[in-house]
C-alpha positions as CSV (number, residue, x, y, z in Angstrom):
1,X,24.9,32.2,-58.7
2,X,21.8,32.2,-60.8
3,X,23.5,30.1,-63.6
4,X,24.7,27.6,-61.1
5,X,21.2,27.4,-59.5
6,X,19.7,26.9,-63.1
7,X,22.1,24.3,-63.8
8,X,21.4,22.4,-60.5
9,X,17.9,22.7,-61.1
10,X,18.1,21.4,-64.7
11,X,20.4,18.3,-63.5
12,X,17.9,17.3,-60.9
13,X,15.0,17.2,-63.3
14,X,16.9,15.5,-65.9
15,X,17.9,13.0,-63.4
16,X,14.3,12.5,-62.4
17,X,13.2,12.3,-65.8
18,X,15.7,9.6,-66.8
19,X,14.6,7.5,-63.6
20,X,11.0,7.7,-65.0
21,X,11.8,6.9,-68.7
22,X,14.0,3.9,-67.3
23,X,11.0,2.5,-65.3
24,X,8.9,2.9,-68.4
25,X,11.1,0.9,-70.5
26,X,11.4,-1.8,-67.7
27,X,7.8,-2.0,-67.6
28,X,7.6,-2.5,-71.4
29,X,10.2,-5.0,-71.4
30,X,8.8,-7.1,-68.8
31,X,5.3,-6.9,-70.5
32,X,7.0,-8.2,-73.7
33,X,8.8,-11.0,-72.2
34,X,5.5,-12.2,-70.3
35,X,3.9,-12.5,-73.8
36,X,6.8,-14.0,-75.5
37,X,7.3,-16.9,-72.9
38,X,5.9,-20.1,-73.5
39,X,5.6,-23.4,-71.5
40,X,6.5,-25.4,-74.5
41,X,10.5,-26.4,-74.8
42,X,12.4,-24.6,-77.7
43,X,15.4,-25.1,-79.5
44,X,18.5,-23.2,-78.7
45,X,18.8,-19.8,-80.7
46,X,21.3,-20.1,-83.4
47,X,24.9,-18.5,-82.8
48,X,24.6,-14.8,-83.7
49,X,20.8,-14.8,-83.5
50,X,19.1,-11.7,-81.9
51,X,17.8,-12.8,-78.1
52,X,14.2,-13.1,-77.8
53,X,13.9,-10.4,-74.8
54,X,15.7,-7.9,-77.1
55,X,13.5,-8.6,-80.1
56,X,10.3,-8.4,-78.0
57,X,11.4,-5.3,-76.2
58,X,12.3,-3.4,-79.5
59,X,9.1,-4.8,-81.4
60,X,6.9,-3.7,-78.4
61,X,5.9,-0.1,-78.0
62,X,6.5,1.6,-74.5
63,X,3.4,1.4,-72.2
64,X,1.9,4.9,-71.4
65,X,3.4,5.8,-68.2
66,X,2.8,9.3,-66.4
67,X,6.3,11.2,-66.2
68,X,5.5,13.0,-62.9
69,X,8.3,15.8,-62.9
70,X,8.3,19.4,-63.1
71,X,11.0,22.0,-64.1
72,X,10.1,24.2,-61.3
73,X,7.7,23.9,-58.3
74,X,6.3,26.3,-56.1
75,X,8.5,25.1,-53.3
76,X,11.5,26.2,-55.4
77,X,10.4,29.7,-55.3
78,X,9.7,29.3,-51.5
79,X,13.1,28.2,-51.0
80,X,14.3,31.5,-52.8
81,X,12.4,33.5,-50.5
82,X,13.8,31.7,-47.6
83,X,17.5,32.1,-48.8
84,X,16.7,35.8,-49.3
85,X,16.2,36.0,-45.4
86,X,19.6,34.7,-44.5
87,X,18.8,31.3,-42.8
88,X,21.9,29.1,-42.5
89,X,19.9,26.0,-40.9
90,X,16.4,24.7,-41.3
91,X,15.5,22.0,-38.7
92,X,13.0,19.5,-39.5
93,X,11.4,16.1,-38.3
94,X,10.5,15.0,-42.2
95,X,6.8,15.1,-42.9
96,X,4.7,14.5,-46.0
97,X,2.9,17.9,-45.8
98,X,6.2,19.6,-46.6
99,X,7.8,17.4,-48.9
100,X,7.8,20.0,-51.6
101,X,10.0,22.2,-49.4
102,X,12.0,19.2,-48.2
103,X,13.0,18.3,-51.7
104,X,13.5,21.9,-52.9
105,X,16.0,22.8,-50.2
106,X,17.9,19.5,-50.7
107,X,18.0,19.5,-54.7
108,X,17.1,23.1,-55.9
109,X,18.9,24.8,-53.1
110,X,21.8,22.6,-52.8
111,X,21.4,21.9,-49.1
112,X,23.3,25.0,-48.5
113,X,21.9,28.4,-46.7
114,X,19.7,26.9,-45.5
115,X,21.2,23.4,-44.5
116,X,18.8,20.9,-43.5
117,X,19.2,19.4,-40.1
118,X,17.1,16.2,-39.6
119,X,15.5,15.9,-36.2
120,X,14.0,13.0,-34.3
121,X,11.1,15.3,-32.8
122,X,9.5,18.6,-33.7
123,X,9.9,19.7,-30.0
124,X,13.8,19.1,-30.5
125,X,13.8,20.9,-33.7
126,X,12.1,24.0,-32.3
127,X,14.4,23.9,-29.2
128,X,17.5,24.0,-31.4
129,X,16.1,27.1,-33.1
130,X,15.5,28.7,-29.5
131,X,18.9,28.0,-28.4
132,X,20.7,28.7,-31.7
133,X,19.2,32.3,-31.6
134,X,20.5,32.7,-28.1
135,X,24.1,31.6,-28.8
136,X,24.4,33.2,-32.3
137,X,21.8,36.1,-32.2
138,X,20.4,34.9,-35.4
139,X,17.1,33.0,-36.1
140,X,16.7,29.5,-37.4
141,X,13.9,28.2,-39.5
142,X,11.8,25.1,-38.4
143,X,9.7,22.8,-40.7
144,X,6.9,21.0,-39.1
145,X,4.2,18.5,-40.5
146,X,0.6,19.3,-40.4
147,X,-1.5,19.2,-37.3
148,X,0.3,16.4,-35.5
149,X,3.9,17.9,-36.2
150,X,2.6,21.4,-34.8
151,X,1.0,19.7,-31.7
152,X,4.4,18.1,-31.0
153,X,6.2,21.3,-31.4
154,X,3.8,23.2,-29.3
155,X,5.7,22.9,-26.0
156,X,8.9,24.2,-27.3
157,X,7.3,26.9,-29.3
158,X,5.6,28.1,-26.0
159,X,9.1,27.9,-24.2
160,X,10.5,30.2,-26.9
161,X,7.4,32.5,-26.5
162,X,8.1,32.8,-22.6
163,X,11.9,33.5,-23.4
164,X,10.9,36.0,-26.0
165,X,12.9,34.4,-28.5
166,X,12.0,34.4,-32.3
167,X,11.8,31.1,-34.0
168,X,10.6,31.0,-37.6
169,X,8.4,28.1,-38.2
170,X,6.9,26.8,-41.6
171,X,4.2,24.1,-41.2
172,X,2.9,22.1,-44.1
173,X,-1.0,21.7,-44.5
174,X,-3.2,20.6,-47.4
175,X,-6.0,23.0,-47.4
176,X,-7.9,21.6,-50.2
177,X,-10.1,18.7,-49.0
178,X,-10.7,17.4,-52.6
179,X,-6.9,16.3,-52.9
180,X,-6.3,14.9,-49.7
181,X,-4.9,11.5,-49.3
182,X,-6.6,9.3,-46.7
183,X,-3.8,10.0,-44.0
184,X,-3.9,13.8,-44.7
185,X,-7.6,13.9,-43.3
186,X,-5.9,13.4,-39.8
187,X,-3.1,15.8,-40.6
188,X,-5.1,18.5,-42.2
189,X,-6.9,21.4,-40.5
190,X,-8.8,24.4,-41.7
191,X,-6.8,27.0,-39.2
192,X,-3.5,25.2,-38.9
193,X,-1.7,28.0,-37.0
194,X,-4.8,28.3,-34.6
195,X,-3.2,25.6,-32.5
196,X,-0.5,28.0,-31.2
197,X,-1.7,31.5,-31.9
198,X,-1.9,32.1,-28.1
199,X,1.8,32.0,-27.8
200,X,3.1,33.1,-31.1
201,X,3.6,36.8,-32.3
202,X,2.1,36.5,-35.8
203,X,0.9,33.9,-38.3
204,X,-0.5,33.6,-42.0
205,X,-1.6,31.1,-44.4
206,X,-0.5,32.2,-47.9
207,X,-2.8,31.3,-50.9
208,X,-0.2,32.3,-53.6
209,X,3.4,32.4,-54.3
210,X,3.3,36.2,-54.1
211,X,1.4,36.2,-51.0
212,X,4.0,33.7,-49.4
213,X,6.8,35.8,-50.4
214,X,5.3,38.9,-48.6
215,X,4.2,37.1,-45.6
216,X,7.7,35.2,-45.3
217,X,9.5,38.6,-45.4
218,X,6.8,40.2,-43.1
219,X,7.1,37.1,-40.5
220,X,10.8,37.7,-40.4
221,X,10.5,41.5,-39.6
222,X,7.6,40.8,-37.0
223,X,9.7,38.0,-35.3
224,X,12.9,40.0,-34.8
225,X,11.2,43.4,-33.8
226,X,11.5,43.8,-30.1
227,X,9.5,42.2,-28.4
228,X,10.7,39.2,-30.1
229,X,8.8,36.0,-30.3
230,X,7.9,32.9,-32.5
231,X,6.0,33.3,-35.9
232,X,4.2,30.7,-38.0
233,X,3.7,30.3,-41.7
234,X,1.3,27.6,-43.3
235,X,2.8,26.4,-46.6
236,X,-0.1,24.6,-48.5
237,X,1.1,21.4,-49.9
238,X,-0.3,22.1,-53.6
239,X,1.2,25.5,-53.5
240,X,4.5,23.7,-52.8
241,X,4.3,21.2,-55.6
242,X,2.4,22.6,-58.2
243,X,4.6,23.8,-61.3
244,X,5.1,27.6,-61.3
245,X,3.2,29.1,-64.4
246,X,5.3,32.2,-64.9
247,X,8.5,32.6,-62.7
248,X,8.9,36.2,-64.4
249,X,6.0,37.3,-62.6
250,X,7.1,36.5,-59.0
251,X,9.4,38.7,-57.3
252,X,10.9,38.6,-53.4
253,X,10.3,41.7,-51.3
254,X,13.3,43.7,-50.0
255,X,13.8,42.9,-46.4
256,X,14.3,46.2,-44.3
257,X,14.6,45.7,-40.7
258,X,12.6,48.2,-38.5
259,X,14.7,50.3,-35.9
260,X,14.0,49.2,-32.6
261,X,11.7,51.4,-30.6
262,X,13.9,53.8,-28.4
263,X,12.8,55.5,-25.2
264,X,11.3,59.1,-25.4
265,X,14.0,61.8,-25.3
266,X,12.2,63.6,-22.4
267,X,11.6,60.5,-20.3
268,X,15.1,59.4,-20.9
269,X,16.4,62.9,-19.7
270,X,14.3,62.1,-16.6
271,X,15.7,58.9,-15.8
272,X,19.2,60.3,-16.3
273,X,18.4,63.1,-13.7
274,X,17.2,60.6,-11.2
275,X,20.2,58.3,-11.7
276,X,22.7,61.1,-11.6
277,X,21.1,62.6,-8.4
278,X,20.9,59.2,-6.5
279,X,22.8,58.5,-3.3
280,X,22.7,54.7,-4.2
281,X,21.3,53.9,-7.8
282,X,20.9,50.2,-8.7
283,X,20.4,48.9,-12.3
284,X,18.5,45.5,-12.7
285,X,19.2,43.8,-16.0
286,X,17.3,40.6,-16.9
287,X,16.5,40.3,-21.0
288,X,18.4,43.4,-21.6
289,X,21.3,41.9,-23.8
290,X,19.2,41.3,-27.3
291,X,22.6,41.3,-28.9
292,X,26.3,41.3,-28.0
293,X,26.4,45.0,-28.0
294,X,24.3,45.3,-24.8
295,X,27.1,44.1,-22.6
296,X,29.5,46.9,-23.1
297,X,26.8,49.4,-23.0
298,X,25.6,48.4,-19.7
299,X,29.1,48.2,-18.5
300,X,29.5,52.0,-19.7
301,X,26.3,53.1,-18.2
302,X,27.3,51.6,-14.7
303,X,30.9,52.8,-14.8
304,X,29.5,56.3,-15.6
305,X,27.5,56.2,-12.6
306,X,29.5,53.8,-10.6
307,X,26.0,52.3,-9.8
308,X,25.4,48.7,-8.4
309,X,24.4,46.3,-11.0
310,X,22.1,43.1,-10.4
311,X,22.1,40.5,-13.2
312,X,18.7,38.6,-13.3
313,X,20.2,36.0,-15.7
314,X,17.6,36.2,-18.5
315,X,20.7,36.9,-20.7
316,X,24.2,37.3,-20.1
317,X,24.0,41.0,-19.4
318,X,27.1,41.8,-17.0
319,X,30.5,40.5,-16.4
320,X,30.3,38.3,-13.0
321,X,33.8,39.6,-11.9
322,X,33.2,43.3,-12.6
323,X,33.4,45.4,-9.3
324,X,30.1,46.8,-10.0
325,X,28.3,43.6,-10.2
326,X,26.3,43.1,-6.9
327,X,24.2,40.0,-7.8
328,X,25.1,37.9,-5.0
329,X,24.5,41.0,-2.7
330,X,21.1,42.0,-4.3
331,X,19.4,42.1,-0.7
332,X,21.8,44.6,0.6
333,X,21.8,46.9,-2.4
334,X,18.1,46.9,-2.8
335,X,17.5,47.9,0.9
336,X,19.8,50.7,0.3
337,X,18.9,52.0,-3.0
338,X,16.9,55.2,-3.5
339,X,16.6,54.7,-7.4
340,X,16.0,51.6,-9.1
341,X,16.2,51.1,-12.8
342,X,14.9,47.8,-14.4
343,X,16.1,47.2,-18.0
344,X,14.1,44.6,-19.9
345,X,13.0,43.0,-16.4
346,X,10.6,40.1,-16.9
347,X,9.1,40.2,-13.4
348,X,10.0,43.7,-12.0
349,X,7.3,43.2,-9.1
350,X,9.4,40.1,-7.9
351,X,12.6,42.0,-8.4
352,X,11.6,44.4,-5.7
353,X,9.5,42.4,-3.6
354,X,9.7,39.3,-1.6
355,X,7.2,36.4,-1.9
356,X,6.9,33.5,0.6
357,X,5.5,30.4,-1.0
358,X,4.0,28.7,2.2
359,X,0.3,27.6,3.7
360,X,-0.1,31.2,4.2
361,X,1.4,33.2,1.3
362,X,2.8,36.5,2.1
363,X,4.7,39.3,0.4
364,X,7.1,42.1,1.5
365,X,8.8,44.9,-0.2
366,X,12.8,44.7,-0.6
367,X,13.2,48.4,-0.9
368,X,13.0,51.2,1.8
369,X,9.8,53.7,1.4
370,X,10.3,56.6,-1.2
371,X,12.3,54.5,-3.4
372,X,12.1,55.7,-7.1
373,X,11.2,52.8,-9.4
374,X,11.7,53.0,-13.1
375,X,11.3,50.6,-16.0
376,X,12.5,50.6,-19.5
377,X,11.0,47.4,-21.3
378,X,9.4,46.3,-24.4
379,X,7.0,44.0,-22.1
380,X,4.9,47.2,-22.1
381,X,4.5,46.9,-25.9
382,X,3.1,43.4,-26.4
383,X,1.1,41.1,-24.1
384,X,-1.4,38.4,-24.7
385,X,-4.6,37.4,-22.7
386,X,-5.0,33.9,-22.4
387,X,-1.4,32.8,-21.4
388,X,-0.6,35.2,-18.4
389,X,3.2,35.2,-18.5
390,X,3.3,38.9,-17.9
391,X,3.4,38.5,-14.1
392,X,2.3,40.9,-11.4
393,X,2.1,44.7,-12.1
394,X,4.5,46.7,-10.3
395,X,4.0,50.3,-8.9
396,X,6.4,52.3,-10.8
397,X,7.3,56.1,-10.9
398,X,8.2,56.0,-14.6
399,X,7.5,53.3,-17.1
400,X,9.1,53.6,-20.7
401,X,7.7,51.5,-23.2
402,X,10.9,50.9,-25.4
403,X,13.7,48.6,-26.1
404,X,16.4,48.7,-23.3
405,X,19.3,48.1,-25.4
406,X,18.2,50.6,-28.2
407,X,17.5,53.1,-25.4
408,X,20.8,52.7,-23.5
409,X,23.0,55.1,-25.8
410,X,20.9,57.9,-25.2
411,X,20.6,57.2,-21.6
412,X,24.4,57.0,-21.2
413,X,24.9,60.2,-23.1
414,X,22.3,62.0,-21.0
415,X,23.9,60.8,-17.8
416,X,27.5,62.0,-18.8
417,X,26.0,65.4,-19.7
418,X,24.5,65.9,-16.4
419,X,27.4,64.4,-14.4
420,X,29.4,67.4,-12.8
421,X,32.8,67.4,-11.1
422,X,31.1,67.2,-7.7
423,X,28.7,64.3,-8.8
424,X,31.8,62.3,-10.2
425,X,33.5,62.7,-7.0
426,X,30.5,61.1,-5.1
427,X,30.4,58.4,-7.8
428,X,34.0,57.4,-7.3
429,X,33.5,57.1,-3.5
430,X,30.3,55.2,-4.1
431,X,32.4,52.8,-6.7
432,X,35.3,52.2,-4.2
433,X,32.7,51.0,-1.6
434,X,31.1,48.6,-4.1
435,X,34.7,47.5,-5.3
436,X,35.3,46.4,-1.8
437,X,32.2,44.8,-1.3
438,X,32.6,42.8,-4.4
439,X,36.1,41.7,-3.5
440,X,34.9,40.4,0.1
441,X,31.7,38.5,-1.9
442,X,34.2,36.8,-4.2
443,X,36.5,35.7,-1.3
444,X,33.4,34.5,0.7
445,X,32.2,32.3,-2.3
446,X,35.7,30.8,-2.7
447,X,35.8,30.1,1.1
448,X,32.3,28.6,0.8
449,X,33.2,26.3,-2.1
450,X,35.9,24.8,0.1
451,X,33.5,23.4,2.6
452,X,33.0,19.8,2.4
453,X,35.9,19.6,-0.1
454,X,36.7,16.1,0.5
455,X,33.2,14.8,0.9
456,X,31.7,11.9,-1.1
457,X,29.9,12.2,-3.3
458,X,31.6,15.5,-4.5
459,X,30.2,18.8,-3.4
460,X,28.6,21.0,-6.1
461,X,31.2,23.9,-5.1
462,X,34.3,21.7,-5.6
463,X,32.7,20.4,-8.8
464,X,32.5,23.9,-10.2
465,X,35.9,25.1,-8.8
466,X,37.4,22.0,-10.5
467,X,35.7,22.4,-13.7
468,X,36.6,26.0,-13.7
469,X,40.2,25.2,-13.5
470,X,39.8,23.2,-16.4
471,X,38.0,25.2,-18.9
472,X,38.9,28.9,-18.0
473,X,41.5,28.9,-20.8
474,X,39.0,27.4,-23.5
475,X,36.3,29.2,-25.2
476,X,33.3,27.8,-23.4
477,X,29.6,28.4,-22.8
478,X,27.3,27.4,-20.1
479,X,23.9,26.2,-21.5
480,X,22.2,24.9,-18.4
481,X,20.2,26.6,-15.7
482,X,23.1,26.1,-13.2
483,X,24.1,29.7,-13.7
484,X,21.2,30.8,-11.5
485,X,20.3,27.4,-10.0
486,X,21.7,25.2,-7.2
487,X,23.4,27.9,-5.1
488,X,24.7,29.7,-8.2
489,X,28.2,28.1,-8.0
490,X,29.5,28.8,-11.7
491,X,28.3,32.5,-11.4
492,X,30.0,32.9,-8.0
493,X,33.2,31.2,-9.2
494,X,33.7,31.3,-12.8
495,X,34.6,34.5,-14.8
496,X,31.6,35.3,-17.2
497,X,32.6,38.1,-19.5
498,X,31.4,37.3,-22.9
499,X,27.8,37.4,-24.2
500,X,27.8,33.8,-25.1
501,X,29.4,32.5,-21.8
502,X,25.8,32.2,-20.4
503,X,22.5,31.8,-22.7
504,X,20.2,32.9,-20.1
505,X,17.5,31.1,-18.0
């Protein structure tokens, strides 16, 4: 790999050098010709004589031309660092402030891992990174240009922040005012990342290549450690374009991802005790499924308890056709619940309370008095001040500040350990009732979809039913918000059973 990279590097720089020298020769030739030409008529040259143009070019020394090439630029090393993080793609609307990185990705990096995806707008580039992570579970890098590119990207960065999705953003900037071209005065800024600092998890402006390598690895770790969120690195244009003085002094730090925070063992044991002893426990999941492993874990916990599950749709947490999925009966199951466990629920207050948005706004609880409320969420670990996306504070009995998915294995083990034979019989009786309620709900949804079947324009119920008949044997994914909006017809009629079937709100 090292040999092929060196060969590619050499070929690129030799190509650029040949182009520069060819330009110098062309300049010399045109200069000599201009001097040799005369308005007076001349006799034809004898057969076999050397043409005047050739004689002039050979006799005239080449003009002094700056050959602006380098064997290895700072952006080459930056690309090596980016490659070490495993990015498959980097999206960008090309801009001059990161032209060094752009060139190195294509020529030095061979446009492979990462491969450049050209976008028409920075907001599109960040949105692609947002959606890519939700579909693949892997982050995407994004390059943005100076102040104007980051301002364009800001809305999409905020969307990723609100959704707690990691997007890895590198913006170009010319920090030194002494070397800025005229247009760069509009595109340069003292604190580039300050534009989006209120809705990113971390940012840094490296001043050396060693600094860049360390911050690039740190940014990746910060972005992907729950609670996840976008990060920003500022890559100085001079640092990108200047030659590397001594490549041997540079190294890339080892990437060692932190283990996601798990719930305290004593607190987890208390949650298990509450769930096992409950008459009607309810599990509410929202942004629980950080990885594809979460769905089978939640299924295992629900089946161990035969507990009702409400999927709020922040991620694809639980199969829609599973008999314990009571999402479409949320009001009824919450009203009868005596213990409710919220797993990475963005708005837990809103999950257990109704809000009436009319001239006189009012609220009412959806639960009966005495219901025990428990939360496991990383939302308690990290919030910001200015942008208040943290919702109302719920009155809970036990709040565990930990990653829900990482805590599930310990909770499942504790539940199984406490489940005696008598309790398992109670669980089975409860599960039978939930299965029957689920069957009735699915049948009612099918009947409801048949209403106005022949209406024009076509009803949304029929549209979703007909579409399901066409795609149910395919490998599909629903990427719109129609899972939870517009009556929720896909959720009610389709069989969502894979993590990527629904990307989340």
